[in-house]
BADOFI-120708 format. One record per residue (C-alpha): x, y, z; residue number from 1. Coordinates in steps of 0.05 Angstrom, whole numbers, plus 5000, padded with zeros to 4 digits. Layout:
<lobas>
+------+------+------+-------+
|    X |    Y |    Z | marba |
+------+------+------+-------+
|    X |    Y |    Z |   NUM |
...
+------+------+------+-------+
</lobas>
This chain:
<lobas>
+------+------+------+-------+
|    X |    Y |    Z | marba |
+------+------+------+-------+
| 4642 | 5350 | 5238 |     1 |
| 4664 | 5283 | 5209 |     2 |
| 4610 | 5283 | 5155 |     3 |
| 4642 | 5336 | 5114 |     4 |
| 4711 | 5336 | 5081 |     5 |
| 4763 | 5383 | 5116 |     6 |
| 4809 | 5405 | 5061 |     7 |
| 4881 | 5425 | 5071 |     8 |
| 4928 | 5468 | 5028 |     9 |
| 4971 | 5430 | 4978 |    10 |
| 5038 | 5463 | 4982 |    11 |
| 5050 | 5465 | 5061 |    12 |
| 5123 | 5442 | 5076 |    13 |
| 5133 | 5383 | 5123 |    14 |
| 5163 | 5395 | 5191 |    15 |
| 5229 | 5360 | 5208 |    16 |
| 5204 | 5341 | 5279 |    17 |
| 5139 | 5323 | 5311 |    18 |
| 5112 | 5388 | 5340 |    19 |
| 5052 | 5388 | 5389 |    20 |
| 4983 | 5398 | 5359 |    21 |
| 4910 | 5375 | 5368 |    22 |
| 4931 | 5304 | 5369 |    23 |
| 4988 | 5315 | 5417 |    24 |
| 5059 | 5295 | 5406 |    25 |
| 5085 | 5223 | 5401 |    26 |
| 5142 | 5202 | 5446 |    27 |
| 5212 | 5197 | 5414 |    28 |
| 5204 | 5119 | 5412 |    29 |
| 5139 | 5124 | 5371 |    30 |
| 5174 | 5126 | 5303 |    31 |
| 5122 | 5084 | 5271 |    32 |
| 5050 | 5061 | 5277 |    33 |
| 5033 | 5024 | 5341 |    34 |
| 4971 | 4987 | 5364 |    35 |
| 4960 | 5040 | 5417 |    36 |
| 4971 | 5099 | 5369 |    37 |
| 4925 | 5072 | 5313 |    38 |
| 4872 | 5054 | 5366 |    39 |
| 4877 | 5125 | 5392 |    40 |
| 4865 | 5153 | 5322 |    41 |
| 4807 | 5106 | 5311 |    42 |
| 4779 | 5130 | 5377 |    43 |
| 4785 | 5205 | 5359 |    44 |
| 4747 | 5191 | 5294 |    45 |
| 4688 | 5155 | 5319 |    46 |
| 4629 | 5173 | 5273 |    47 |
| 4571 | 5143 | 5235 |    48 |
| 4614 | 5101 | 5189 |    49 |
| 4599 | 5027 | 5194 |    50 |
| 4652 | 4974 | 5191 |    51 |
| 4706 | 5025 | 5176 |    52 |
| 4759 | 5004 | 5228 |    53 |
| 4796 | 4941 | 5214 |    54 |
| 4857 | 4904 | 5243 |    55 |
| 4920 | 4884 | 5210 |    56 |
| 4968 | 4830 | 5238 |    57 |
| 5009 | 4859 | 5295 |    58 |
| 4948 | 4895 | 5323 |    59 |
| 4948 | 4958 | 5281 |    60 |
| 4879 | 4988 | 5270 |    61 |
| 4871 | 5016 | 5200 |    62 |
| 4815 | 5048 | 5163 |    63 |
| 4778 | 5006 | 5112 |    64 |
| 4796 | 5055 | 5057 |    65 |
| 4868 | 5071 | 5043 |    66 |
| 4901 | 5125 | 4996 |    67 |
| 4937 | 5095 | 4939 |    68 |
| 4985 | 5139 | 4898 |    69 |
| 5000 | 5099 | 4836 |    70 |
| 4967 | 5138 | 4778 |    71 |
| 4985 | 5204 | 4752 |    72 |
| 5035 | 5243 | 4714 |    73 |
| 5105 | 5266 | 4737 |    74 |
| 5078 | 5336 | 4746 |    75 |
| 5072 | 5387 | 4803 |    76 |
| 4998 | 5390 | 4793 |    77 |
| 4992 | 5315 | 4811 |    78 |
| 5043 | 5322 | 4867 |    79 |
| 4995 | 5377 | 4898 |    80 |
| 4933 | 5335 | 4886 |    81 |
| 4963 | 5280 | 4925 |    82 |
| 4986 | 5322 | 4981 |    83 |
| 4919 | 5354 | 4988 |    84 |
| 4883 | 5288 | 4988 |    85 |
| 4929 | 5255 | 5036 |    86 |
| 4919 | 5312 | 5083 |    87 |
| 4844 | 5313 | 5075 |    88 |
| 4841 | 5238 | 5082 |    89 |
| 4879 | 5239 | 5149 |    90 |
| 4838 | 5297 | 5173 |    91 |
| 4775 | 5254 | 5158 |    92 |
| 4796 | 5191 | 5192 |    93 |
| 4837 | 5154 | 5140 |    94 |
| 4904 | 5128 | 5169 |    95 |
| 4927 | 5077 | 5116 |    96 |
| 4972 | 5109 | 5060 |    97 |
| 5004 | 5067 | 5008 |    98 |
| 5058 | 5086 | 4956 |    99 |
| 5122 | 5059 | 4924 |   100 |
| 5189 | 5084 | 4907 |   101 |
| 5176 | 5076 | 4830 |   102 |
| 5108 | 5111 | 4830 |   103 |
| 5114 | 5174 | 4788 |   104 |
| 5188 | 5171 | 4791 |   105 |
| 5193 | 5176 | 4865 |   106 |
| 5146 | 5238 | 4866 |   107 |
| 5087 | 5199 | 4900 |   108 |
| 5132 | 5182 | 4960 |   109 |
| 5158 | 5252 | 4965 |   110 |
| 5083 | 5283 | 4961 |   111 |
| 5065 | 5232 | 5015 |   112 |
| 5126 | 5255 | 5057 |   113 |
| 5104 | 5328 | 5051 |   114 |
| 5033 | 5310 | 5070 |   115 |
| 5051 | 5269 | 5129 |   116 |
| 5099 | 5322 | 5158 |   117 |
| 5045 | 5375 | 5149 |   118 |
| 4989 | 5331 | 5182 |   119 |
| 5033 | 5316 | 5241 |   120 |
| 5054 | 5391 | 5248 |   121 |
| 4985 | 5413 | 5248 |   122 |
| 4959 | 5363 | 5299 |   123 |
| 4916 | 5323 | 5256 |   124 |
| 4955 | 5260 | 5273 |   125 |
| 5014 | 5236 | 5310 |   126 |
| 5066 | 5190 | 5275 |   127 |
| 5044 | 5127 | 5315 |   128 |
| 4974 | 5134 | 5288 |   129 |
| 4989 | 5129 | 5215 |   130 |
| 5003 | 5065 | 5178 |   131 |
| 5050 | 5085 | 5120 |   132 |
| 5066 | 5032 | 5067 |   133 |
| 5113 | 5031 | 5010 |   134 |
| 5148 | 4981 | 4962 |   135 |
| 5214 | 4967 | 4928 |   136 |
| 5234 | 4924 | 4871 |   137 |
| 5227 | 4965 | 4809 |   138 |
| 5282 | 5015 | 4786 |   139 |
| 5257 | 5082 | 4814 |   140 |
| 5272 | 5141 | 4767 |   141 |
| 5284 | 5209 | 4795 |   142 |
| 5228 | 5263 | 4784 |   143 |
| 5222 | 5254 | 4709 |   144 |
| 5222 | 5200 | 4655 |   145 |
| 5283 | 5195 | 4607 |   146 |
| 5265 | 5216 | 4538 |   147 |
| 5296 | 5155 | 4503 |   148 |
| 5319 | 5085 | 4520 |   149 |
| 5390 | 5105 | 4508 |   150 |
| 5381 | 5158 | 4563 |   151 |
| 5351 | 5109 | 4612 |   152 |
| 5408 | 5059 | 4598 |   153 |
| 5462 | 5115 | 4609 |   154 |
| 5423 | 5136 | 4676 |   155 |
| 5418 | 5064 | 4698 |   156 |
| 5492 | 5052 | 4690 |   157 |
| 5514 | 5118 | 4724 |   158 |
| 5463 | 5113 | 4781 |   159 |
| 5457 | 5041 | 4798 |   160 |
| 5506 | 4994 | 4760 |   161 |
| 5570 | 5033 | 4766 |   162 |
| 5565 | 5046 | 4841 |   163 |
| 5551 | 4970 | 4852 |   164 |
| 5481 | 4980 | 4882 |   165 |
| 5457 | 4925 | 4833 |   166 |
| 5490 | 4880 | 4785 |   167 |
| 5463 | 4873 | 4710 |   168 |
| 5451 | 4801 | 4722 |   169 |
| 5405 | 4817 | 4781 |   170 |
| 5362 | 4861 | 4739 |   171 |
| 5303 | 4827 | 4701 |   172 |
| 5284 | 4864 | 4638 |   173 |
| 5330 | 4920 | 4660 |   174 |
| 5281 | 4945 | 4711 |   175 |
| 5267 | 4899 | 4767 |   176 |
| 5311 | 4870 | 4823 |   177 |
| 5301 | 4840 | 4890 |   178 |
| 5377 | 4837 | 4905 |   179 |
| 5390 | 4856 | 4978 |   180 |
| 5438 | 4912 | 4961 |   181 |
| 5385 | 4942 | 4912 |   182 |
| 5328 | 4935 | 4963 |   183 |
| 5373 | 4966 | 5016 |   184 |
| 5383 | 5025 | 4972 |   185 |
| 5311 | 5030 | 4955 |   186 |
| 5290 | 5029 | 5027 |   187 |
| 5338 | 5084 | 5044 |   188 |
| 5310 | 5125 | 4988 |   189 |
| 5239 | 5112 | 5012 |   190 |
| 5254 | 5132 | 5082 |   191 |
| 5287 | 5197 | 5058 |   192 |
| 5229 | 5212 | 5009 |   193 |
| 5175 | 5198 | 5063 |   194 |
| 5215 | 5236 | 5116 |   195 |
| 5208 | 5179 | 5163 |   196 |
| 5254 | 5141 | 5211 |   197 |
| 5211 | 5078 | 5201 |   198 |
| 5165 | 5052 | 5150 |   199 |
| 5106 | 5011 | 5176 |   200 |
| 5097 | 4961 | 5121 |   201 |
| 5151 | 4948 | 5066 |   202 |
| 5128 | 4907 | 5006 |   203 |
| 5174 | 4869 | 4959 |   204 |
| 5140 | 4896 | 4896 |   205 |
| 5115 | 4842 | 4844 |   206 |
| 5169 | 4791 | 4860 |   207 |
| 5136 | 4748 | 4806 |   208 |
| 5173 | 4790 | 4754 |   209 |
| 5235 | 4752 | 4773 |   210 |
| 5206 | 4687 | 4747 |   211 |
| 5206 | 4715 | 4679 |   212 |
| 5280 | 4704 | 4677 |   213 |
| 5298 | 4654 | 4732 |   214 |
| 5279 | 4583 | 4749 |   215 |
| 5244 | 4564 | 4813 |   216 |
| 5306 | 4546 | 4854 |   217 |
| 5342 | 4612 | 4837 |   218 |
| 5278 | 4650 | 4851 |   219 |
| 5273 | 4621 | 4920 |   220 |
| 5344 | 4639 | 4933 |   221 |
| 5336 | 4711 | 4912 |   222 |
| 5270 | 4716 | 4953 |   223 |
| 5302 | 4689 | 5016 |   224 |
| 5358 | 4741 | 5007 |   225 |
| 5306 | 4795 | 5003 |   226 |
| 5269 | 4769 | 5063 |   227 |
| 5336 | 4763 | 5105 |   228 |
| 5352 | 4836 | 5092 |   229 |
| 5279 | 4857 | 5112 |   230 |
| 5284 | 4816 | 5174 |   231 |
| 5347 | 4852 | 5193 |   232 |
| 5318 | 4919 | 5178 |   233 |
| 5257 | 4902 | 5220 |   234 |
| 5301 | 4885 | 5279 |   235 |
| 5340 | 4949 | 5267 |   236 |
| 5273 | 4989 | 5271 |   237 |
| 5276 | 5014 | 5199 |   238 |
| 5209 | 4977 | 5181 |   239 |
| 5154 | 4951 | 5225 |   240 |
| 5140 | 4891 | 5179 |   241 |
| 5144 | 4869 | 5109 |   242 |
| 5104 | 4830 | 5056 |   243 |
| 5093 | 4823 | 4981 |   244 |
| 5052 | 4869 | 4935 |   245 |
| 5036 | 4829 | 4875 |   246 |
| 4994 | 4837 | 4812 |   247 |
| 4991 | 4768 | 4783 |   248 |
| 5030 | 4720 | 4824 |   249 |
| 4979 | 4701 | 4877 |   250 |
| 4920 | 4704 | 4831 |   251 |
| 4946 | 4645 | 4784 |   252 |
| 4952 | 4572 | 4798 |   253 |
| 5014 | 4529 | 4807 |   254 |
| 5018 | 4516 | 4734 |   255 |
| 5030 | 4585 | 4716 |   256 |
| 5102 | 4610 | 4706 |   257 |
| 5094 | 4668 | 4754 |   258 |
| 5053 | 4631 | 4805 |   259 |
| 5069 | 4652 | 4879 |   260 |
| 5052 | 4604 | 4936 |   261 |
| 5032 | 4646 | 5000 |   262 |
| 5049 | 4584 | 5045 |   263 |
| 5121 | 4584 | 5013 |   264 |
| 5131 | 4659 | 5024 |   265 |
| 5109 | 4651 | 5097 |   266 |
| 5155 | 4587 | 5101 |   267 |
| 5214 | 4627 | 5079 |   268 |
| 5202 | 4680 | 5131 |   269 |
| 5198 | 4627 | 5183 |   270 |
| 5260 | 4592 | 5162 |   271 |
| 5298 | 4659 | 5173 |   272 |
| 5265 | 4683 | 5237 |   273 |
| 5222 | 4629 | 5265 |   274 |
| 5152 | 4649 | 5292 |   275 |
| 5179 | 4717 | 5307 |   276 |
| 5183 | 4733 | 5235 |   277 |
| 5159 | 4801 | 5207 |   278 |
| 5123 | 4776 | 5146 |   279 |
| 5054 | 4810 | 5157 |   280 |
| 5011 | 4829 | 5096 |   281 |
| 5002 | 4814 | 5021 |   282 |
| 4972 | 4865 | 4973 |   283 |
| 4937 | 4842 | 4908 |   284 |
| 4881 | 4862 | 4863 |   285 |
| 4813 | 4845 | 4891 |   286 |
| 4749 | 4869 | 4856 |   287 |
| 4687 | 4851 | 4816 |   288 |
| 4732 | 4851 | 4756 |   289 |
| 4787 | 4812 | 4787 |   290 |
| 4756 | 4765 | 4838 |   291 |
| 4805 | 4710 | 4837 |   292 |
| 4830 | 4719 | 4909 |   293 |
| 4761 | 4701 | 4932 |   294 |
| 4738 | 4653 | 4880 |   295 |
| 4795 | 4616 | 4848 |   296 |
| 4835 | 4562 | 4885 |   297 |
| 4906 | 4581 | 4868 |   298 |
| 4941 | 4567 | 4932 |   299 |
| 4974 | 4502 | 4957 |   300 |
| 4946 | 4494 | 5030 |   301 |
| 4965 | 4424 | 5058 |   302 |
| 4938 | 4372 | 5009 |   303 |
| 4887 | 4418 | 4975 |   304 |
| 4886 | 4483 | 4935 |   305 |
| 4851 | 4543 | 4968 |   306 |
| 4836 | 4613 | 4949 |   307 |
| 4885 | 4668 | 4969 |   308 |
| 4837 | 4693 | 5023 |   309 |
| 4829 | 4624 | 5052 |   310 |
| 4903 | 4613 | 5053 |   311 |
| 4915 | 4681 | 5084 |   312 |
| 4867 | 4666 | 5140 |   313 |
| 4899 | 4599 | 5154 |   314 |
| 4970 | 4628 | 5152 |   315 |
| 4949 | 4691 | 5193 |   316 |
| 4972 | 4741 | 5138 |   317 |
| 4935 | 4807 | 5126 |   318 |
| 4905 | 4824 | 5060 |   319 |
| 4901 | 4894 | 5027 |   320 |
| 4864 | 4900 | 4965 |   321 |
| 4892 | 4941 | 4906 |   322 |
| 4851 | 4962 | 4843 |   323 |
| 4783 | 4954 | 4876 |   324 |
| 4754 | 5000 | 4824 |   325 |
| 4795 | 4967 | 4767 |   326 |
| 4827 | 5034 | 4754 |   327 |
| 4760 | 5067 | 4739 |   328 |
| 4725 | 5009 | 4703 |   329 |
| 4679 | 4994 | 4758 |   330 |
| 4653 | 5066 | 4773 |   331 |
| 4592 | 5059 | 4729 |   332 |
| 4552 | 5005 | 4697 |   333 |
| 4543 | 4954 | 4751 |   334 |
| 4488 | 4906 | 4752 |   335 |
| 4423 | 4919 | 4790 |   336 |
| 4443 | 4864 | 4840 |   337 |
| 4496 | 4907 | 4867 |   338 |
| 4444 | 4961 | 4888 |   339 |
| 4407 | 4906 | 4924 |   340 |
| 4468 | 4879 | 4959 |   341 |
| 4491 | 4951 | 4982 |   342 |
| 4426 | 4994 | 4986 |   343 |
| 4463 | 5044 | 5030 |   344 |
| 4511 | 5062 | 4971 |   345 |
| 4494 | 5120 | 4925 |   346 |
| 4544 | 5105 | 4867 |   347 |
| 4572 | 5045 | 4832 |   348 |
| 4642 | 5064 | 4856 |   349 |
| 4619 | 5060 | 4927 |   350 |
| 4587 | 4993 | 4915 |   351 |
| 4650 | 4966 | 4884 |   352 |
| 4692 | 4989 | 4944 |   353 |
| 4644 | 4958 | 4992 |   354 |
| 4642 | 4893 | 4954 |   355 |
| 4719 | 4886 | 4958 |   356 |
| 4723 | 4909 | 5031 |   357 |
| 4668 | 4861 | 5051 |   358 |
| 4707 | 4797 | 5033 |   359 |
| 4733 | 4757 | 5092 |   360 |
| 4804 | 4773 | 5111 |   361 |
| 4808 | 4836 | 5070 |   362 |
| 4828 | 4891 | 5119 |   363 |
| 4829 | 4951 | 5070 |   364 |
| 4821 | 4972 | 5000 |   365 |
| 4869 | 5020 | 4968 |   366 |
| 4843 | 5077 | 4917 |   367 |
| 4884 | 5124 | 4880 |   368 |
| 4856 | 5193 | 4896 |   369 |
| 4882 | 5261 | 4872 |   370 |
| 4819 | 5297 | 4878 |   371 |
| 4778 | 5319 | 4941 |   372 |
| 4712 | 5301 | 4910 |   373 |
| 4734 | 5229 | 4897 |   374 |
| 4758 | 5222 | 4968 |   375 |
| 4690 | 5249 | 4991 |   376 |
| 4653 | 5200 | 4948 |   377 |
| 4695 | 5140 | 4970 |   378 |
| 4691 | 5159 | 5044 |   379 |
| 4612 | 5160 | 5035 |   380 |
| 4614 | 5086 | 5018 |   381 |
| 4615 | 5072 | 5090 |   382 |
| 4565 | 5125 | 5113 |   383 |
| 4491 | 5120 | 5122 |   384 |
| 4450 | 5161 | 5071 |   385 |
| 4426 | 5212 | 5124 |   386 |
| 4499 | 5229 | 5139 |   387 |
| 4521 | 5231 | 5065 |   388 |
| 4549 | 5290 | 5029 |   389 |
| 4522 | 5293 | 4956 |   390 |
| 4574 | 5257 | 4912 |   391 |
| 4594 | 5298 | 4853 |   392 |
| 4602 | 5267 | 4784 |   393 |
| 4667 | 5234 | 4772 |   394 |
| 4712 | 5272 | 4724 |   395 |
+------+------+------+-------+
</lobas>
């Protein structure tokens, strides 16, 4: 039954191959998500959830709720929590998984890799049914945080600078780079961590960080180099598409030092690859607490300024919302009007999710989840009350 969570053990090891199971076996060519595969997954998980299936550019069908993996400690307990939740999410119809190489010192990617391998091995999903996204741009530590700045500097020198993976002048605040050699290294690490031949969506992570240390012409040159690399890797089959995951850049206007113009991002991709470019999606905060994407005209579009969502619609770019719960700040205390807008929701967390997901052009909302109870509550945001499992208190 789809109205109850199916939990999976947290320490199962991922299989190297794609063995047969209840979902069948993907053909060798299905190394990443496809329109047919994601549509098949949606068809197999038809249930009472309303407006839960969305479409990204390129024809991929995704769940309106995606699993995020940003929060947590660099610990085995949090590793196991993410493995278990990703497994349970897939078993319950969620096929959008988001992570980044720097999240929890690469441990989030590795936990997702374990969960994906286990889900495929068990038959809960085929590889071509799952949309797996990650990001590169920040220096990704390995398993643990250095105890001191001196130890970090020594690690940086030995691991990245001395081998020529990145030059010191390409690093902003000693921790962020979009240099092609660095992104190529990060992409290779991500594919290894996730145990995948190909990543469905690869985001340049917070490119606006570069604007803290460069002028606009140099930033554009650096961004073009990054996009050239990603177009090459898309043609080689290492990624399905790419985009930018931003925190501030798209939500602030042209007068701001870290402003990003979506039309310029798409324009650079078109300069490189024409209409066949692989720039597909942007990710940014969208919530009741951070509503700029829907309310504030920050984006040059022709002769006017438009909101991010309006610009994305005009430019045919997908939008994935991050931080829809404002990292827990919207899980309680919402005004009474929200109950009236979403009477089918039982908790403020559910109302906040439905609000963000209901905005035009938003394909999905990402929520960091390490507990099965939170996954159950969040899934219930799209269920009618009669089919809902009682949501436990958030801890």
